[in-house]
Phi, psi and omega in degrees: 000120185296326184275347180272134185226156172271332179222153178273133178284165177303142179086355178250135180305152176315138186291161172241135179285150175219132177290142179305320181298322178292318177298313179299321180295319178297316180295316178300316179297316179300315180294321181294327183268346181302137021270004177269161175287144171259169176205157179186184184246149179260127184238134179174214180244180183303331184238013182206135171269116183256338177201166176233156177237115177298147176228153176284135176275111182284352177228065185298123176196165179288350184221035176187161178207157173216114183289131176300121181302327178297322178294324177297312180297319179295320179295321178296314179299314181297318180296312181299319178301325181269003181075026182242186179220158171279120185268339184162207185227161172231157173203171182248158170239095185299329185228019180217174185294163180274050176230153183303129181275173175301321177295315178302317182292319183283327182260353180045058182294347181245044186290351178291348179128284182271135180229126177245133180241129177255115178262130174255013184308320183247016177292139018268007175298343179133138178288158175249124183239125183225151180242151180217155170242137177274117180223122178059033179082002180241145175273121179252130180298143176230128179290135173266128180248106186281130178235153179303000000 
């Protein structure tokens, strides 16, 4: 996976760890919903994504998503029960790169902070998964550090 790294390169924000199972779940969700975008929530600690919560896309299309608010509330409850927090959101780009699209930028679909995008543009050679933080209206790359 081109976007997953063991270390962050210069110019990329300090990495966030992600459990392999959470990464695999996002990729599985993206493939299951293709050709439409999937969406869900990232659950973990300040420096690690430990699980994800799939959400229903209320606006199913190949180039947009709207997370079901009920799924957001359920993810918050589930995270708090486990002593964790909702860190942000993930979604897929079934036919485009794993970088914020014009729609992502205009609708700020990852306003919770951390945004992970799963691109299936070159699948089955392998999905490209990349993370970003929204800061000052701009998406800044964040290295994903995959852990078992």
